[in-house]
PyMOL Python script that loads the backbone (N, CA, C, O; Angstrom):
from pymol import cmd

cmd.read_pdbstr("""\
ATOM      1  N   MET A   1     -34.003 -24.210 173.325  1.00  0.00           N
ATOM      2  CA  MET A   1     -32.889 -23.413 173.786  1.00  0.00           C
ATOM      3  C   MET A   1     -31.586 -24.124 173.398  1.00  0.00           C
ATOM      4  O   MET A   1     -31.424 -25.311 173.680  1.00  0.00           O
ATOM      5  N   SER A   2     -30.661 -23.410 172.755  1.00  0.00           N
ATOM      6  CA  SER A   2     -29.396 -24.023 172.346  1.00  0.00           C
ATOM      7  C   SER A   2     -28.323 -23.765 173.399  1.00  0.00           C
ATOM      8  O   SER A   2     -28.297 -22.718 174.045  1.00  0.00           O
ATOM      9  N   LYS A   3     -27.455 -24.731 173.548  1.00  0.00           N
ATOM     10  CA  LYS A   3     -26.353 -24.600 174.503  1.00  0.00           C
ATOM     11  C   LYS A   3     -25.087 -24.215 173.735  1.00  0.00           C
ATOM     12  O   LYS A   3     -24.789 -24.787 172.687  1.00  0.00           O
ATOM     13  N   ARG A   4     -24.367 -23.266 174.256  1.00  0.00           N
ATOM     14  CA  ARG A   4     -23.108 -22.841 173.643  1.00  0.00           C
ATOM     15  C   ARG A   4     -21.944 -23.442 174.414  1.00  0.00           C
ATOM     16  O   ARG A   4     -21.920 -23.444 175.645  1.00  0.00           O
ATOM     17  N   LYS A   5     -20.997 -23.943 173.672  1.00  0.00           N
ATOM     18  CA  LYS A   5     -19.794 -24.474 174.297  1.00  0.00           C
ATOM     19  C   LYS A   5     -18.689 -23.431 174.205  1.00  0.00           C
ATOM     20  O   LYS A   5     -18.530 -22.751 173.191  1.00  0.00           O
ATOM     21  N   SER A   6     -17.956 -23.327 175.257  1.00  0.00           N
ATOM     22  CA  SER A   6     -16.855 -22.371 175.315  1.00  0.00           C
ATOM     23  C   SER A   6     -15.534 -23.113 175.124  1.00  0.00           C
ATOM     24  O   SER A   6     -15.316 -24.177 175.704  1.00  0.00           O
ATOM     25  N   HIS A   7     -14.666 -22.544 174.312  1.00  0.00           N
ATOM     26  CA  HIS A   7     -13.348 -23.121 174.073  1.00  0.00           C
ATOM     27  C   HIS A   7     -12.296 -22.044 174.305  1.00  0.00           C
ATOM     28  O   HIS A   7     -12.523 -20.864 174.039  1.00  0.00           O
ATOM     29  N   SER A   8     -11.173 -22.462 174.793  1.00  0.00           N
ATOM     30  CA  SER A   8     -10.071 -21.508 174.915  1.00  0.00           C
ATOM     31  C   SER A   8      -8.878 -22.033 174.127  1.00  0.00           C
ATOM     32  O   SER A   8      -8.662 -23.238 174.001  1.00  0.00           O
ATOM     33  N   VAL A   9      -8.125 -21.097 173.610  1.00  0.00           N
ATOM     34  CA  VAL A   9      -6.950 -21.432 172.819  1.00  0.00           C
ATOM     35  C   VAL A   9      -5.761 -20.711 173.438  1.00  0.00           C
ATOM     36  O   VAL A   9      -5.847 -19.534 173.786  1.00  0.00           O
ATOM     37  N   SER A  10      -4.674 -21.414 173.570  1.00  0.00           N
ATOM     38  CA  SER A  10      -3.451 -20.826 174.101  1.00  0.00           C
ATOM     39  C   SER A  10      -2.351 -20.956 173.051  1.00  0.00           C
ATOM     40  O   SER A  10      -2.124 -22.031 172.496  1.00  0.00           O
ATOM     41  N   ILE A  11      -1.676 -19.844 172.791  1.00  0.00           N
ATOM     42  CA  ILE A  11      -0.583 -19.841 171.823  1.00  0.00           C
ATOM     43  C   ILE A  11       0.684 -19.416 172.562  1.00  0.00           C
ATOM     44  O   ILE A  11       0.704 -18.394 173.247  1.00  0.00           O
ATOM     45  N   THR A  12       1.710 -20.197 172.416  1.00  0.00           N
ATOM     46  CA  THR A  12       2.983 -19.907 173.059  1.00  0.00           C
ATOM     47  C   THR A  12       4.071 -19.839 171.995  1.00  0.00           C
ATOM     48  O   THR A  12       4.129 -20.670 171.089  1.00  0.00           O
ATOM     49  N   GLN A  13       4.921 -18.844 172.121  1.00  0.00           N
ATOM     50  CA  GLN A  13       6.029 -18.702 171.183  1.00  0.00           C
ATOM     51  C   GLN A  13       7.331 -18.736 171.974  1.00  0.00           C
ATOM     52  O   GLN A  13       7.470 -18.048 172.985  1.00  0.00           O
ATOM     53  N   HIS A  14       8.266 -19.526 171.517  1.00  0.00           N
ATOM     54  CA  HIS A  14       9.580 -19.615 172.140  1.00  0.00           C
ATOM     55  C   HIS A  14      10.627 -19.209 171.115  1.00  0.00           C
ATOM     56  O   HIS A  14      10.551 -19.587 169.945  1.00  0.00           O
ATOM     57  N   LYS A  15      11.601 -18.438 171.569  1.00  0.00           N
ATOM     58  CA  LYS A  15      12.719 -18.069 170.710  1.00  0.00           C
ATOM     59  C   LYS A  15      13.995 -18.494 171.408  1.00  0.00           C
ATOM     60  O   LYS A  15      14.148 -18.318 172.616  1.00  0.00           O
ATOM     61  N   LEU A  16      14.892 -19.044 170.645  1.00  0.00           N
ATOM     62  CA  LEU A  16      16.176 -19.471 171.182  1.00  0.00           C
ATOM     63  C   LEU A  16      17.279 -18.850 170.345  1.00  0.00           C
ATOM     64  O   LEU A  16      17.302 -18.988 169.122  1.00  0.00           O
ATOM     65  N   THR A  17      18.179 -18.174 171.008  1.00  0.00           N
ATOM     66  CA  THR A  17      19.341 -17.637 170.312  1.00  0.00           C
ATOM     67  C   THR A  17      20.585 -18.261 170.928  1.00  0.00           C
ATOM     68  O   THR A  17      20.629 -18.551 172.123  1.00  0.00           O
ATOM     69  N   VAL A  18      21.572 -18.457 170.107  1.00  0.00           N
ATOM     70  CA  VAL A  18      22.813 -19.065 170.567  1.00  0.00           C
ATOM     71  C   VAL A  18      23.955 -18.121 170.228  1.00  0.00           C
ATOM     72  O   VAL A  18      24.080 -17.668 169.090  1.00  0.00           O
ATOM     73  N   GLY A  19      24.772 -17.834 171.200  1.00  0.00           N
ATOM     74  CA  GLY A  19      25.916 -16.967 170.978  1.00  0.00           C
ATOM     75  C   GLY A  19      25.977 -15.871 172.020  1.00  0.00           C
ATOM     76  O   GLY A  19      25.020 -15.658 172.765  1.00  0.00           O
ATOM     77  N   PRO A  20      27.083 -15.188 172.071  1.00  0.00           N
ATOM     78  CA  PRO A  20      27.266 -14.169 173.109  1.00  0.00           C
ATOM     79  C   PRO A  20      26.536 -12.852 172.838  1.00  0.00           C
ATOM     80  O   PRO A  20      26.293 -12.079 173.765  1.00  0.00           O
ATOM     81  N   ILE A  21      26.190 -12.594 171.588  1.00  0.00           N
ATOM     82  CA  ILE A  21      25.557 -11.312 171.248  1.00  0.00           C
ATOM     83  C   ILE A  21      24.104 -11.558 170.859  1.00  0.00           C
ATOM     84  O   ILE A  21      23.827 -12.388 169.993  1.00  0.00           O
ATOM     85  N   PRO A  22      23.166 -10.839 171.497  1.00  0.00           N
ATOM     86  CA  PRO A  22      21.750 -10.992 171.156  1.00  0.00           C
ATOM     87  C   PRO A  22      21.467 -10.537 169.723  1.00  0.00           C
ATOM     88  O   PRO A  22      22.251  -9.783 169.147  1.00  0.00           O
ATOM     89  N   PRO A  23      20.352 -10.992 169.146  1.00  0.00           N
ATOM     90  CA  PRO A  23      19.992 -10.559 167.796  1.00  0.00           C
ATOM     91  C   PRO A  23      19.685  -9.053 167.761  1.00  0.00           C
ATOM     92  O   PRO A  23      19.390  -8.458 168.798  1.00  0.00           O
ATOM     93  N   PRO A  24      19.753  -8.441 166.575  1.00  0.00           N
ATOM     94  CA  PRO A  24      19.553  -6.995 166.438  1.00  0.00           C
ATOM     95  C   PRO A  24      18.244  -6.480 167.047  1.00  0.00           C
ATOM     96  O   PRO A  24      18.223  -5.406 167.648  1.00  0.00           O
ATOM     97  N   GLU A  25      17.164  -7.231 166.895  1.00  0.00           N
ATOM     98  CA  GLU A  25      15.876  -6.776 167.436  1.00  0.00           C
ATOM     99  C   GLU A  25      15.948  -6.638 168.955  1.00  0.00           C
ATOM    100  O   GLU A  25      15.405  -5.692 169.527  1.00  0.00           O
ATOM    101  N   GLN A  26      16.611  -7.571 169.591  1.00  0.00           N
ATOM    102  CA  GLN A  26      16.730  -7.535 171.046  1.00  0.00           C
ATOM    103  C   GLN A  26      17.665  -6.403 171.479  1.00  0.00           C
ATOM    104  O   GLN A  26      17.404  -5.728 172.474  1.00  0.00           O
ATOM    105  N   LEU A  27      18.742  -6.197 170.738  1.00  0.00           N
ATOM    106  CA  LEU A  27      19.642  -5.080 171.043  1.00  0.00           C
ATOM    107  C   LEU A  27      18.902  -3.748 170.946  1.00  0.00           C
ATOM    108  O   LEU A  27      19.125  -2.855 171.763  1.00  0.00           O
ATOM    109  N   ALA A  28      18.031  -3.613 169.962  1.00  0.00           N
ATOM    110  CA  ALA A  28      17.247  -2.378 169.805  1.00  0.00           C
ATOM    111  C   ALA A  28      16.334  -2.164 171.007  1.00  0.00           C
ATOM    112  O   ALA A  28      16.175  -1.037 171.477  1.00  0.00           O
ATOM    113  N   ARG A  29      15.736  -3.239 171.503  1.00  0.00           N
ATOM    114  CA  ARG A  29      14.868  -3.113 172.686  1.00  0.00           C
ATOM    115  C   ARG A  29      15.685  -2.717 173.914  1.00  0.00           C
ATOM    116  O   ARG A  29      15.240  -1.901 174.721  1.00  0.00           O
ATOM    117  N   TYR A  30      16.886  -3.299 174.055  1.00  0.00           N
ATOM    118  CA  TYR A  30      17.755  -2.905 175.171  1.00  0.00           C
ATOM    119  C   TYR A  30      18.080  -1.418 175.080  1.00  0.00           C
ATOM    120  O   TYR A  30      18.036  -0.709 176.086  1.00  0.00           O
ATOM    121  N   ASN A  31      18.408  -0.940 173.871  1.00  0.00           N
ATOM    122  CA  ASN A  31      18.735   0.473 173.681  1.00  0.00           C
ATOM    123  C   ASN A  31      17.555   1.383 173.991  1.00  0.00           C
ATOM    124  O   ASN A  31      17.745   2.509 174.451  1.00  0.00           O
ATOM    125  N   ALA A  32      16.350   0.910 173.746  1.00  0.00           N
ATOM    126  CA  ALA A  32      15.166   1.719 174.051  1.00  0.00           C
ATOM    127  C   ALA A  32      15.025   1.927 175.557  1.00  0.00           C
ATOM    128  O   ALA A  32      14.512   2.952 176.006  1.00  0.00           O
ATOM    129  N   ILE A  33      15.482   0.953 176.326  1.00  0.00           N
ATOM    130  CA  ILE A  33      15.386   1.046 177.786  1.00  0.00           C
ATOM    131  C   ILE A  33      16.588   1.786 178.365  1.00  0.00           C
ATOM    132  O   ILE A  33      16.437   2.679 179.199  1.00  0.00           O
ATOM    133  N   VAL A  34      17.779   1.407 177.917  1.00  0.00           N
ATOM    134  CA  VAL A  34      19.023   2.030 178.388  1.00  0.00           C
ATOM    135  C   VAL A  34      19.826   2.454 177.160  1.00  0.00           C
ATOM    136  O   VAL A  34      20.501   1.622 176.553  1.00  0.00           O
ATOM    137  N   PRO A  35      19.767   3.733 176.782  1.00  0.00           N
ATOM    138  CA  PRO A  35      20.496   4.193 175.600  1.00  0.00           C
ATOM    139  C   PRO A  35      21.988   3.841 175.682  1.00  0.00           C
ATOM    140  O   PRO A  35      22.638   4.063 176.703  1.00  0.00           O
ATOM    141  N   GLY A  36      22.509   3.290 174.582  1.00  0.00           N
ATOM    142  CA  GLY A  36      23.917   2.918 174.518  1.00  0.00           C
ATOM    143  C   GLY A  36      24.226   1.525 175.041  1.00  0.00           C
ATOM    144  O   GLY A  36      25.374   1.083 174.981  1.00  0.00           O
ATOM    145  N   PHE A  37      23.229   0.836 175.549  1.00  0.00           N
ATOM    146  CA  PHE A  37      23.473  -0.479 176.149  1.00  0.00           C
ATOM    147  C   PHE A  37      23.912  -1.510 175.115  1.00  0.00           C
ATOM    148  O   PHE A  37      24.758  -2.354 175.412  1.00  0.00           O
ATOM    149  N   ALA A  38      23.360  -1.457 173.919  1.00  0.00           N
ATOM    150  CA  ALA A  38      23.756  -2.407 172.869  1.00  0.00           C
ATOM    151  C   ALA A  38      25.242  -2.261 172.549  1.00  0.00           C
ATOM    152  O   ALA A  38      25.942  -3.260 172.384  1.00  0.00           O
ATOM    153  N   GLU A  39      25.717  -1.041 172.463  1.00  0.00           N
ATOM    154  CA  GLU A  39      27.142  -0.806 172.196  1.00  0.00           C
ATOM    155  C   GLU A  39      28.002  -1.367 173.319  1.00  0.00           C
ATOM    156  O   GLU A  39      29.079  -1.908 173.068  1.00  0.00           O
ATOM    157  N   ARG A  40      27.533  -1.242 174.549  1.00  0.00           N
ATOM    158  CA  ARG A  40      28.280  -1.804 175.681  1.00  0.00           C
ATOM    159  C   ARG A  40      28.358  -3.322 175.582  1.00  0.00           C
ATOM    160  O   ARG A  40      29.394  -3.911 175.889  1.00  0.00           O
ATOM    161  N   ILE A  41      27.276  -3.954 175.159  1.00  0.00           N
ATOM    162  CA  ILE A  41      27.270  -5.416 175.014  1.00  0.00           C
ATOM    163  C   ILE A  41      28.260  -5.836 173.929  1.00  0.00           C
ATOM    164  O   ILE A  41      29.072  -6.737 174.139  1.00  0.00           O
ATOM    165  N   ILE A  42      28.190  -5.184 172.775  1.00  0.00           N
ATOM    166  CA  ILE A  42      29.071  -5.542 171.655  1.00  0.00           C
ATOM    167  C   ILE A  42      30.530  -5.280 172.015  1.00  0.00           C
ATOM    168  O   ILE A  42      31.396  -6.103 171.720  1.00  0.00           O
ATOM    169  N   SER A  43      30.811  -4.146 172.646  1.00  0.00           N
ATOM    170  CA  SER A  43      32.186  -3.821 173.037  1.00  0.00           C
ATOM    171  C   SER A  43      32.743  -4.860 173.995  1.00  0.00           C
ATOM    172  O   SER A  43      33.925  -5.199 173.937  1.00  0.00           O
ATOM    173  N   ARG A  44      31.909  -5.351 174.856  1.00  0.00           N
ATOM    174  CA  ARG A  44      32.338  -6.365 175.832  1.00  0.00           C
ATOM    175  C   ARG A  44      32.858  -7.613 175.129  1.00  0.00           C
ATOM    176  O   ARG A  44      33.837  -8.213 175.573  1.00  0.00           O
ATOM    177  N   TRP A  45      32.213  -8.004 174.040  1.00  0.00           N
ATOM    178  CA  TRP A  45      32.602  -9.225 173.335  1.00  0.00           C
ATOM    179  C   TRP A  45      33.695  -8.991 172.300  1.00  0.00           C
ATOM    180  O   TRP A  45      34.220  -9.951 171.738  1.00  0.00           O
ATOM    181  N   GLU A  46      34.045  -7.744 172.038  1.00  0.00           N
ATOM    182  CA  GLU A  46      35.142  -7.447 171.114  1.00  0.00           C
ATOM    183  C   GLU A  46      36.500  -7.463 171.824  1.00  0.00           C
ATOM    184  O   GLU A  46      37.545  -7.504 171.174  1.00  0.00           O
ATOM    185  N   GLU A  47      36.478  -7.431 173.139  1.00  0.00           N
ATOM    186  CA  GLU A  47      37.733  -7.394 173.914  1.00  0.00           C
ATOM    187  C   GLU A  47      38.527  -8.660 173.769  1.00  0.00           C
ATOM    188  O   GLU A  47      39.602  -8.785 174.355  1.00  0.00           O
TER     189      GLU A  47
END
""", "prot")
cmd.dss("prot")
cmd.show_as("cartoon", "prot")
cmd.util.cbc("prot")
cmd.orient("prot")
């Protein structure tokens, strides 16, 4: 009888952005949740 060993693998991804305006991909996700939210963020930093 053979014994099987179990292994687990964990993968973690970290993203770091610097600056007042999120990257385009994140702005698109915000817009998907709240339409027009990306424009509100950008307008805020143009003042």
